[in-house]
PyMOL commands that place a pseudoatom at each C-alpha (Angstrom):
pseudoatom trace, name=CA, resn=MET, resi=1, chain=A, elem=C, hetatm=0, pos=[126.470, 109.894, 89.816]
pseudoatom trace, name=CA, resn=LEU, resi=2, chain=A, elem=C, hetatm=0, pos=[123.935, 108.001, 91.802]
pseudoatom trace, name=CA, resn=PRO, resi=3, chain=A, elem=C, hetatm=0, pos=[120.865, 106.387, 90.446]
pseudoatom trace, name=CA, resn=THR, resi=4, chain=A, elem=C, hetatm=0, pos=[117.647, 108.694, 90.977]
pseudoatom trace, name=CA, resn=THR, resi=5, chain=A, elem=C, hetatm=0, pos=[116.036, 106.735, 93.880]
pseudoatom trace, name=CA, resn=GLU, resi=6, chain=A, elem=C, hetatm=0, pos=[118.938, 106.646, 95.606]
pseudoatom trace, name=CA, resn=LEU, resi=7, chain=A, elem=C, hetatm=0, pos=[119.566, 110.634, 95.716]
pseudoatom trace, name=CA, resn=VAL, resi=8, chain=A, elem=C, hetatm=0, pos=[116.587, 110.938, 96.676]
pseudoatom trace, name=CA, resn=ALA, resi=9, chain=A, elem=C, hetatm=0, pos=[116.456, 108.429, 99.281]
pseudoatom trace, name=CA, resn=PHE, resi=10, chain=A, elem=C, hetatm=0, pos=[119.455, 110.692, 100.467]
pseudoatom trace, name=CA, resn=TRP, resi=11, chain=A, elem=C, hetatm=0, pos=[117.789, 113.898, 100.176]
pseudoatom trace, name=CA, resn=ARG, resi=12, chain=A, elem=C, hetatm=0, pos=[115.508, 112.625, 102.287]
pseudoatom trace, name=CA, resn=ARG, resi=13, chain=A, elem=C, hetatm=0, pos=[117.731, 111.695, 105.035]
pseudoatom trace, name=CA, resn=LEU, resi=14, chain=A, elem=C, hetatm=0, pos=[119.300, 115.163, 104.786]
pseudoatom trace, name=CA, resn=GLY, resi=15, chain=A, elem=C, hetatm=0, pos=[115.797, 116.738, 105.432]
pseudoatom trace, name=CA, resn=THR, resi=16, chain=A, elem=C, hetatm=0, pos=[116.497, 118.578, 102.328]
pseudoatom trace, name=CA, resn=TYR, resi=17, chain=A, elem=C, hetatm=0, pos=[115.160, 118.728, 98.441]
pseudoatom trace, name=CA, resn=PRO, resi=18, chain=A, elem=C, hetatm=0, pos=[116.760, 120.244, 95.433]
pseudoatom trace, name=CA, resn=ASN, resi=19, chain=A, elem=C, hetatm=0, pos=[113.953, 122.062, 93.200]
pseudoatom trace, name=CA, resn=LEU, resi=20, chain=A, elem=C, hetatm=0, pos=[111.776, 118.950, 91.307]
pseudoatom trace, name=CA, resn=PRO, resi=21, chain=A, elem=C, hetatm=0, pos=[109.924, 119.294, 88.702]
pseudoatom trace, name=CA, resn=ASP, resi=22, chain=A, elem=C, hetatm=0, pos=[106.265, 119.722, 88.967]
pseudoatom trace, name=CA, resn=LYS, resi=23, chain=A, elem=C, hetatm=0, pos=[105.293, 115.937, 87.989]
pseudoatom trace, name=CA, resn=GLY, resi=24, chain=A, elem=C, hetatm=0, pos=[101.529, 116.190, 88.552]
pseudoatom trace, name=CA, resn=SER, resi=25, chain=A, elem=C, hetatm=0, pos=[99.021, 114.540, 90.918]
pseudoatom trace, name=CA, resn=PHE, resi=26, chain=A, elem=C, hetatm=0, pos=[99.851, 111.097, 90.334]
pseudoatom trace, name=CA, resn=GLY, resi=27, chain=A, elem=C, hetatm=0, pos=[103.884, 111.582, 90.118]
pseudoatom trace, name=CA, resn=GLU, resi=28, chain=A, elem=C, hetatm=0, pos=[106.122, 110.461, 87.526]
pseudoatom trace, name=CA, resn=GLN, resi=29, chain=A, elem=C, hetatm=0, pos=[107.975, 107.431, 88.716]
pseudoatom trace, name=CA, resn=PRO, resi=30, chain=A, elem=C, hetatm=0, pos=[111.901, 107.343, 87.909]
pseudoatom trace, name=CA, resn=GLU, resi=31, chain=A, elem=C, hetatm=0, pos=[113.067, 105.184, 84.928]
pseudoatom trace, name=CA, resn=SER, resi=32, chain=A, elem=C, hetatm=0, pos=[114.410, 102.624, 86.998]
pseudoatom trace, name=CA, resn=ILE, resi=33, chain=A, elem=C, hetatm=0, pos=[111.139, 101.816, 88.347]
pseudoatom trace, name=CA, resn=GLU, resi=34, chain=A, elem=C, hetatm=0, pos=[108.688, 99.201, 86.313]
pseudoatom trace, name=CA, resn=ILE, resi=35, chain=A, elem=C, hetatm=0, pos=[104.975, 98.322, 87.198]
pseudoatom trace, name=CA, resn=VAL, resi=36, chain=A, elem=C, hetatm=0, pos=[103.991, 94.833, 86.316]
pseudoatom trace, name=CA, resn=PRO, resi=37, chain=A, elem=C, hetatm=0, pos=[101.529, 92.319, 86.916]
pseudoatom trace, name=CA, resn=PHE, resi=38, chain=A, elem=C, hetatm=0, pos=[101.896, 89.876, 89.843]
pseudoatom trace, name=CA, resn=SER, resi=39, chain=A, elem=C, hetatm=0, pos=[103.935, 86.703, 88.613]
pseudoatom trace, name=CA, resn=ALA, resi=40, chain=A, elem=C, hetatm=0, pos=[105.074, 83.960, 91.057]
pseudoatom trace, name=CA, resn=LYS, resi=41, chain=A, elem=C, hetatm=0, pos=[108.563, 84.907, 90.818]
pseudoatom trace, name=CA, resn=TYR, resi=42, chain=A, elem=C, hetatm=0, pos=[107.571, 88.423, 92.888]
pseudoatom trace, name=CA, resn=ARG, resi=43, chain=A, elem=C, hetatm=0, pos=[106.060, 85.991, 95.570]
pseudoatom trace, name=CA, resn=GLU, resi=44, chain=A, elem=C, hetatm=0, pos=[109.014, 86.523, 98.350]
pseudoatom trace, name=CA, resn=GLY, resi=45, chain=A, elem=C, hetatm=0, pos=[109.487, 90.024, 97.126]
pseudoatom trace, name=CA, resn=ILE, resi=46, chain=A, elem=C, hetatm=0, pos=[106.006, 90.864, 97.893]
pseudoatom trace, name=CA, resn=ALA, resi=47, chain=A, elem=C, hetatm=0, pos=[105.633, 89.431, 101.367]
pseudoatom trace, name=CA, resn=SER, resi=48, chain=A, elem=C, hetatm=0, pos=[108.931, 91.080, 102.239]
pseudoatom trace, name=CA, resn=VAL, resi=49, chain=A, elem=C, hetatm=0, pos=[107.401, 94.459, 101.312]
pseudoatom trace, name=CA, resn=ILE, resi=50, chain=A, elem=C, hetatm=0, pos=[104.169, 94.235, 102.841]
pseudoatom trace, name=CA, resn=LEU, resi=51, chain=A, elem=C, hetatm=0, pos=[104.686, 92.529, 106.134]
pseudoatom trace, name=CA, resn=PRO, resi=52, chain=A, elem=C, hetatm=0, pos=[107.453, 94.984, 107.519]
pseudoatom trace, name=CA, resn=ILE, resi=53, chain=A, elem=C, hetatm=0, pos=[105.056, 97.547, 107.232]
pseudoatom trace, name=CA, resn=GLN, resi=54, chain=A, elem=C, hetatm=0, pos=[101.629, 95.998, 108.533]
pseudoatom trace, name=CA, resn=GLN, resi=55, chain=A, elem=C, hetatm=0, pos=[103.762, 94.556, 111.571]
pseudoatom trace, name=CA, resn=SER, resi=56, chain=A, elem=C, hetatm=0, pos=[106.162, 97.367, 112.159]
pseudoatom trace, name=CA, resn=GLU, resi=57, chain=A, elem=C, hetatm=0, pos=[104.912, 100.561, 110.904]
pseudoatom trace, name=CA, resn=LEU, resi=58, chain=A, elem=C, hetatm=0, pos=[101.165, 99.932, 111.419]
pseudoatom trace, name=CA, resn=ASN, resi=59, chain=A, elem=C, hetatm=0, pos=[101.703, 97.468, 114.911]
pseudoatom trace, name=CA, resn=ILE, resi=60, chain=A, elem=C, hetatm=0, pos=[99.219, 95.076, 113.058]
pseudoatom trace, name=CA, resn=PRO, resi=61, chain=A, elem=C, hetatm=0, pos=[100.218, 91.552, 114.460]
pseudoatom trace, name=CA, resn=ILE, resi=62, chain=A, elem=C, hetatm=0, pos=[99.543, 89.763, 111.161]
pseudoatom trace, name=CA, resn=SER, resi=63, chain=A, elem=C, hetatm=0, pos=[101.102, 87.005, 109.522]
pseudoatom trace, name=CA, resn=LEU, resi=64, chain=A, elem=C, hetatm=0, pos=[101.187, 86.241, 105.860]
pseudoatom trace, name=CA, resn=GLU, resi=65, chain=A, elem=C, hetatm=0, pos=[99.765, 83.029, 106.620]
pseudoatom trace, name=CA, resn=ALA, resi=66, chain=A, elem=C, hetatm=0, pos=[96.985, 84.967, 108.022]
pseudoatom trace, name=CA, resn=GLN, resi=67, chain=A, elem=C, hetatm=0, pos=[96.478, 86.317, 104.496]
pseudoatom trace, name=CA, resn=PRO, resi=68, chain=A, elem=C, hetatm=0, pos=[94.959, 83.874, 102.512]
pseudoatom trace, name=CA, resn=ASP, resi=69, chain=A, elem=C, hetatm=0, pos=[94.743, 86.861, 99.620]
pseudoatom trace, name=CA, resn=LEU, resi=70, chain=A, elem=C, hetatm=0, pos=[98.718, 86.572, 99.649]
pseudoatom trace, name=CA, resn=MET, resi=71, chain=A, elem=C, hetatm=0, pos=[98.838, 83.012, 99.641]
pseudoatom trace, name=CA, resn=ASP, resi=72, chain=A, elem=C, hetatm=0, pos=[96.786, 83.024, 96.397]
pseudoatom trace, name=CA, resn=ILE, resi=73, chain=A, elem=C, hetatm=0, pos=[96.951, 86.089, 94.581]
pseudoatom trace, name=CA, resn=PRO, resi=74, chain=A, elem=C, hetatm=0, pos=[95.662, 84.775, 90.903]
pseudoatom trace, name=CA, resn=ARG, resi=75, chain=A, elem=C, hetatm=0, pos=[92.814, 83.418, 92.873]
pseudoatom trace, name=CA, resn=TYR, resi=76, chain=A, elem=C, hetatm=0, pos=[91.857, 86.275, 94.808]
pseudoatom trace, name=CA, resn=TYR, resi=77, chain=A, elem=C, hetatm=0, pos=[92.579, 89.185, 92.854]
pseudoatom trace, name=CA, resn=GLN, resi=78, chain=A, elem=C, hetatm=0, pos=[93.715, 87.847, 89.073]
pseudoatom trace, name=CA, resn=ARG, resi=79, chain=A, elem=C, hetatm=0, pos=[90.348, 87.041, 88.165]
pseudoatom trace, name=CA, resn=ASP, resi=80, chain=A, elem=C, hetatm=0, pos=[87.332, 88.827, 86.256]
pseudoatom trace, name=CA, resn=ASN, resi=81, chain=A, elem=C, hetatm=0, pos=[88.534, 92.366, 85.791]
pseudoatom trace, name=CA, resn=GLY, resi=82, chain=A, elem=C, hetatm=0, pos=[90.572, 92.205, 88.902]
pseudoatom trace, name=CA, resn=ASN, resi=83, chain=A, elem=C, hetatm=0, pos=[94.343, 92.386, 88.766]
pseudoatom trace, name=CA, resn=PHE, resi=84, chain=A, elem=C, hetatm=0, pos=[97.259, 92.619, 91.313]
pseudoatom trace, name=CA, resn=TRP, resi=85, chain=A, elem=C, hetatm=0, pos=[100.753, 94.674, 89.959]
pseudoatom trace, name=CA, resn=VAL, resi=86, chain=A, elem=C, hetatm=0, pos=[104.416, 95.101, 91.697]
pseudoatom trace, name=CA, resn=ALA, resi=87, chain=A, elem=C, hetatm=0, pos=[106.492, 98.518, 91.589]
pseudoatom trace, name=CA, resn=LEU, resi=88, chain=A, elem=C, hetatm=0, pos=[109.886, 97.164, 90.455]
pseudoatom trace, name=CA, resn=ASP, resi=89, chain=A, elem=C, hetatm=0, pos=[113.014, 98.818, 90.833]
pseudoatom trace, name=CA, resn=LYS, resi=90, chain=A, elem=C, hetatm=0, pos=[115.950, 96.693, 89.094]
pseudoatom trace, name=CA, resn=GLU, resi=91, chain=A, elem=C, hetatm=0, pos=[113.711, 93.538, 89.600]
pseudoatom trace, name=CA, resn=ARG, resi=92, chain=A, elem=C, hetatm=0, pos=[113.208, 94.303, 93.311]
pseudoatom trace, name=CA, resn=VAL, resi=93, chain=A, elem=C, hetatm=0, pos=[109.557, 94.365, 94.573]
pseudoatom trace, name=CA, resn=VAL, resi=94, chain=A, elem=C, hetatm=0, pos=[109.008, 97.888, 96.215]
pseudoatom trace, name=CA, resn=GLY, resi=95, chain=A, elem=C, hetatm=0, pos=[105.730, 98.692, 96.068]
pseudoatom trace, name=CA, resn=THR, resi=96, chain=A, elem=C, hetatm=0, pos=[102.224, 96.615, 95.758]
pseudoatom trace, name=CA, resn=VAL, resi=97, chain=A, elem=C, hetatm=0, pos=[98.504, 97.438, 94.441]
pseudoatom trace, name=CA, resn=ALA, resi=98, chain=A, elem=C, hetatm=0, pos=[95.403, 94.687, 93.805]
pseudoatom trace, name=CA, resn=LEU, resi=99, chain=A, elem=C, hetatm=0, pos=[92.266, 95.605, 92.139]
pseudoatom trace, name=CA, resn=GLN, resi=100, chain=A, elem=C, hetatm=0, pos=[89.580, 92.756, 93.612]
pseudoatom trace, name=CA, resn=ASP, resi=101, chain=A, elem=C, hetatm=0, pos=[86.764, 93.049, 90.891]
pseudoatom trace, name=CA, resn=ILE, resi=102, chain=A, elem=C, hetatm=0, pos=[83.482, 93.103, 93.174]
pseudoatom trace, name=CA, resn=GLY, resi=103, chain=A, elem=C, hetatm=0, pos=[80.811, 92.973, 90.419]
pseudoatom trace, name=CA, resn=GLN, resi=104, chain=A, elem=C, hetatm=0, pos=[78.563, 94.879, 88.814]
pseudoatom trace, name=CA, resn=GLN, resi=105, chain=A, elem=C, hetatm=0, pos=[81.365, 97.154, 87.330]
pseudoatom trace, name=CA, resn=GLN, resi=106, chain=A, elem=C, hetatm=0, pos=[82.961, 98.141, 90.467]
pseudoatom trace, name=CA, resn=GLY, resi=107, chain=A, elem=C, hetatm=0, pos=[86.433, 97.157, 92.310]
pseudoatom trace, name=CA, resn=ALA, resi=108, chain=A, elem=C, hetatm=0, pos=[87.983, 97.374, 95.484]
pseudoatom trace, name=CA, resn=LEU, resi=109, chain=A, elem=C, hetatm=0, pos=[91.249, 98.601, 95.952]
pseudoatom trace, name=CA, resn=ARG, resi=110, chain=A, elem=C, hetatm=0, pos=[93.604, 96.777, 98.169]
pseudoatom trace, name=CA, resn=LYS, resi=111, chain=A, elem=C, hetatm=0, pos=[97.331, 96.243, 99.532]
pseudoatom trace, name=CA, resn=MET, resi=112, chain=A, elem=C, hetatm=0, pos=[98.682, 99.520, 98.334]
pseudoatom trace, name=CA, resn=PHE, resi=113, chain=A, elem=C, hetatm=0, pos=[102.141, 99.025, 100.087]
pseudoatom trace, name=CA, resn=VAL, resi=114, chain=A, elem=C, hetatm=0, pos=[105.182, 101.091, 99.070]
pseudoatom trace, name=CA, resn=THR, resi=115, chain=A, elem=C, hetatm=0, pos=[108.588, 100.668, 100.939]
pseudoatom trace, name=CA, resn=ARG, resi=116, chain=A, elem=C, hetatm=0, pos=[109.502, 103.177, 103.323]
pseudoatom trace, name=CA, resn=ALA, resi=117, chain=A, elem=C, hetatm=0, pos=[112.388, 104.144, 100.832]
pseudoatom trace, name=CA, resn=TYR, resi=118, chain=A, elem=C, hetatm=0, pos=[110.389, 104.516, 97.557]
pseudoatom trace, name=CA, resn=ARG, resi=119, chain=A, elem=C, hetatm=0, pos=[107.541, 106.257, 98.960]
pseudoatom trace, name=CA, resn=GLY, resi=120, chain=A, elem=C, hetatm=0, pos=[106.478, 110.366, 98.194]
pseudoatom trace, name=CA, resn=LEU, resi=121, chain=A, elem=C, hetatm=0, pos=[105.410, 112.623, 95.504]
pseudoatom trace, name=CA, resn=GLU, resi=122, chain=A, elem=C, hetatm=0, pos=[109.321, 112.929, 93.867]
pseudoatom trace, name=CA, resn=LEU, resi=123, chain=A, elem=C, hetatm=0, pos=[109.763, 109.355, 93.361]
pseudoatom trace, name=CA, resn=GLY, resi=124, chain=A, elem=C, hetatm=0, pos=[105.967, 108.919, 92.261]
pseudoatom trace, name=CA, resn=VAL, resi=125, chain=A, elem=C, hetatm=0, pos=[105.610, 104.723, 93.207]
pseudoatom trace, name=CA, resn=SER, resi=126, chain=A, elem=C, hetatm=0, pos=[102.513, 104.961, 94.904]
pseudoatom trace, name=CA, resn=GLY, resi=127, chain=A, elem=C, hetatm=0, pos=[101.055, 107.542, 92.233]
pseudoatom trace, name=CA, resn=GLY, resi=128, chain=A, elem=C, hetatm=0, pos=[102.795, 105.271, 89.146]
pseudoatom trace, name=CA, resn=LEU, resi=129, chain=A, elem=C, hetatm=0, pos=[100.803, 102.198, 91.010]
pseudoatom trace, name=CA, resn=LEU, resi=130, chain=A, elem=C, hetatm=0, pos=[97.612, 104.004, 91.095]
pseudoatom trace, name=CA, resn=LYS, resi=131, chain=A, elem=C, hetatm=0, pos=[97.798, 105.368, 87.834]
pseudoatom trace, name=CA, resn=THR, resi=132, chain=A, elem=C, hetatm=0, pos=[98.292, 101.856, 86.895]
pseudoatom trace, name=CA, resn=LEU, resi=133, chain=A, elem=C, hetatm=0, pos=[95.019, 100.476, 88.686]
pseudoatom trace, name=CA, resn=VAL, resi=134, chain=A, elem=C, hetatm=0, pos=[92.532, 103.291, 87.358]
pseudoatom trace, name=CA, resn=ALA, resi=135, chain=A, elem=C, hetatm=0, pos=[94.203, 102.820, 83.672]
pseudoatom trace, name=CA, resn=TRP, resi=136, chain=A, elem=C, hetatm=0, pos=[93.401, 99.153, 83.883]
pseudoatom trace, name=CA, resn=CYS, resi=137, chain=A, elem=C, hetatm=0, pos=[89.879, 99.722, 85.318]
pseudoatom trace, name=CA, resn=ARG, resi=138, chain=A, elem=C, hetatm=0, pos=[88.957, 102.222, 82.710]
pseudoatom trace, name=CA, resn=GLU, resi=139, chain=A, elem=C, hetatm=0, pos=[90.239, 100.300, 80.035]
pseudoatom trace, name=CA, resn=ARG, resi=140, chain=A, elem=C, hetatm=0, pos=[87.888, 97.554, 81.229]
pseudoatom trace, name=CA, resn=GLY, resi=141, chain=A, elem=C, hetatm=0, pos=[84.661, 99.803, 81.226]
pseudoatom trace, name=CA, resn=MET, resi=142, chain=A, elem=C, hetatm=0, pos=[84.392, 100.067, 85.105]
pseudoatom trace, name=CA, resn=ARG, resi=143, chain=A, elem=C, hetatm=0, pos=[82.403, 102.272, 86.977]
pseudoatom trace, name=CA, resn=TRP, resi=144, chain=A, elem=C, hetatm=0, pos=[83.601, 102.827, 90.043]
pseudoatom trace, name=CA, resn=ILE, resi=145, chain=A, elem=C, hetatm=0, pos=[86.688, 102.065, 92.574]
pseudoatom trace, name=CA, resn=PHE, resi=146, chain=A, elem=C, hetatm=0, pos=[86.234, 101.641, 96.403]
pseudoatom trace, name=CA, resn=LEU, resi=147, chain=A, elem=C, hetatm=0, pos=[88.719, 101.547, 99.113]
pseudoatom trace, name=CA, resn=GLY, resi=148, chain=A, elem=C, hetatm=0, pos=[88.947, 101.547, 103.209]
pseudoatom trace, name=CA, resn=THR, resi=149, chain=A, elem=C, hetatm=0, pos=[91.291, 102.674, 105.608]
pseudoatom trace, name=CA, resn=SER, resi=150, chain=A, elem=C, hetatm=0, pos=[92.126, 103.683, 108.905]
pseudoatom trace, name=CA, resn=SER, resi=151, chain=A, elem=C, hetatm=0, pos=[91.748, 107.114, 110.389]
pseudoatom trace, name=CA, resn=LYS, resi=152, chain=A, elem=C, hetatm=0, pos=[95.156, 106.651, 112.268]
pseudoatom trace, name=CA, resn=TYR, resi=153, chain=A, elem=C, hetatm=0, pos=[97.187, 107.365, 108.961]
pseudoatom trace, name=CA, resn=PRO, resi=154, chain=A, elem=C, hetatm=0, pos=[96.218, 110.908, 107.541]
pseudoatom trace, name=CA, resn=ALA, resi=155, chain=A, elem=C, hetatm=0, pos=[98.627, 110.739, 105.040]
pseudoatom trace, name=CA, resn=VAL, resi=156, chain=A, elem=C, hetatm=0, pos=[96.832, 107.781, 103.297]
pseudoatom trace, name=CA, resn=SER, resi=157, chain=A, elem=C, hetatm=0, pos=[93.946, 109.301, 103.168]
pseudoatom trace, name=CA, resn=ARG, resi=158, chain=A, elem=C, hetatm=0, pos=[95.586, 112.820, 102.135]
pseudoatom trace, name=CA, resn=PHE, resi=159, chain=A, elem=C, hetatm=0, pos=[97.117, 110.426, 99.278]
pseudoatom trace, name=CA, resn=TYR, resi=160, chain=A, elem=C, hetatm=0, pos=[93.912, 109.120, 97.798]
pseudoatom trace, name=CA, resn=GLU, resi=161, chain=A, elem=C, hetatm=0, pos=[91.979, 112.314, 98.381]
pseudoatom trace, name=CA, resn=LYS, resi=162, chain=A, elem=C, hetatm=0, pos=[94.824, 114.381, 95.927]
pseudoatom trace, name=CA, resn=ASN, resi=163, chain=A, elem=C, hetatm=0, pos=[94.179, 111.916, 93.504]
pseudoatom trace, name=CA, resn=GLY, resi=164, chain=A, elem=C, hetatm=0, pos=[90.337, 112.253, 92.938]
pseudoatom trace, name=CA, resn=PHE, resi=165, chain=A, elem=C, hetatm=0, pos=[88.698, 109.802, 95.393]
pseudoatom trace, name=CA, resn=LYS, resi=166, chain=A, elem=C, hetatm=0, pos=[86.062, 111.260, 97.516]
pseudoatom trace, name=CA, resn=GLU, resi=167, chain=A, elem=C, hetatm=0, pos=[85.075, 110.325, 100.876]
pseudoatom trace, name=CA, resn=ILE, resi=168, chain=A, elem=C, hetatm=0, pos=[81.982, 108.170, 101.749]
pseudoatom trace, name=CA, resn=GLY, resi=169, chain=A, elem=C, hetatm=0, pos=[80.321, 107.095, 104.651]
pseudoatom trace, name=CA, resn=ARG, resi=170, chain=A, elem=C, hetatm=0, pos=[80.522, 103.171, 105.032]
pseudoatom trace, name=CA, resn=GLN, resi=171, chain=A, elem=C, hetatm=0, pos=[76.327, 102.549, 104.071]
pseudoatom trace, name=CA, resn=GLU, resi=172, chain=A, elem=C, hetatm=0, pos=[77.274, 104.175, 100.416]
pseudoatom trace, name=CA, resn=LEU, resi=173, chain=A, elem=C, hetatm=0, pos=[79.591, 101.150, 100.165]
pseudoatom trace, name=CA, resn=PRO, resi=174, chain=A, elem=C, hetatm=0, pos=[78.068, 98.374, 97.625]
pseudoatom trace, name=CA, resn=PRO, resi=175, chain=A, elem=C, hetatm=0, pos=[77.379, 95.117, 99.859]
pseudoatom trace, name=CA, resn=SER, resi=176, chain=A, elem=C, hetatm=0, pos=[80.153, 93.471, 98.004]
pseudoatom trace, name=CA, resn=PHE, resi=177, chain=A, elem=C, hetatm=0, pos=[82.810, 95.446, 99.406]
pseudoatom trace, name=CA, resn=PRO, resi=178, chain=A, elem=C, hetatm=0, pos=[85.226, 94.008, 101.248]
pseudoatom trace, name=CA, resn=ALA, resi=179, chain=A, elem=C, hetatm=0, pos=[85.671, 95.963, 104.080]
pseudoatom trace, name=CA, resn=MET, resi=180, chain=A, elem=C, hetatm=0, pos=[88.616, 95.067, 106.386]
pseudoatom trace, name=CA, resn=GLY, resi=181, chain=A, elem=C, hetatm=0, pos=[88.466, 95.045, 110.877]
pseudoatom trace, name=CA, resn=LEU, resi=182, chain=A, elem=C, hetatm=0, pos=[90.565, 98.333, 110.904]
pseudoatom trace, name=CA, resn=ASP, resi=183, chain=A, elem=C, hetatm=0, pos=[88.712, 100.340, 108.172]
pseudoatom trace, name=CA, resn=ASP, resi=184, chain=A, elem=C, hetatm=0, pos=[86.937, 103.236, 109.384]
pseudoatom trace, name=CA, resn=LYS, resi=185, chain=A, elem=C, hetatm=0, pos=[87.346, 105.411, 106.237]
pseudoatom trace, name=CA, resn=PHE, resi=186, chain=A, elem=C, hetatm=0, pos=[85.970, 104.625, 103.164]
pseudoatom trace, name=CA, resn=TYR, resi=187, chain=A, elem=C, hetatm=0, pos=[86.672, 106.557, 99.774]
pseudoatom trace, name=CA, resn=ALA, resi=188, chain=A, elem=C, hetatm=0, pos=[84.885, 105.855, 96.037]
pseudoatom trace, name=CA, resn=MET, resi=189, chain=A, elem=C, hetatm=0, pos=[86.090, 106.768, 92.676]
pseudoatom trace, name=CA, resn=LYS, resi=190, chain=A, elem=C, hetatm=0, pos=[83.670, 107.764, 89.865]
pseudoatom trace, name=CA, resn=LEU, resi=191, chain=A, elem=C, hetatm=0, pos=[85.583, 106.563, 86.497]
for i in range(1, 191): cmd.bond("trace and resi %d" % i, "trace and resi %d" % (i + 1))
show_as sticks, trace
zoom trace
């Protein structure tokens, strides 16, 4: 019998899915998926997930060196109420998400990337990463999570909307929010 992740990838290639149980808005990750905070041993795996998505899927000509936050994750994310998590399938990095503490009990959701073969509600990797981030924020008494994305990626917007984020205007962002050049859609979640 194939592990769950391989079965779903197989069904995805065939274009058909068996009846899958309802997993709620966040989805349920398979038992083989573990979400853990960043440590240096995952540095290469993080780059191997994020760079191909940025360069090939999103057509953003960017290098690892052009992303100082990925070169020093503890300094950018693992301070104050921030953190950086990786989704692992048997120690292989398959997804990432980060929370940057932007002050006043507010955080910016950053670096949400999931390898193509691990996307979709049936696997729950994206939902598991988001659920981990939201739980972290609630445990620390944070009041708001903000994020920016591009209207070029409607599936991304749908994911955030289905998971409790409300679209807001750029003018509603806190001044400390680190907007990226491609961001033209913004979301907020009140905790």
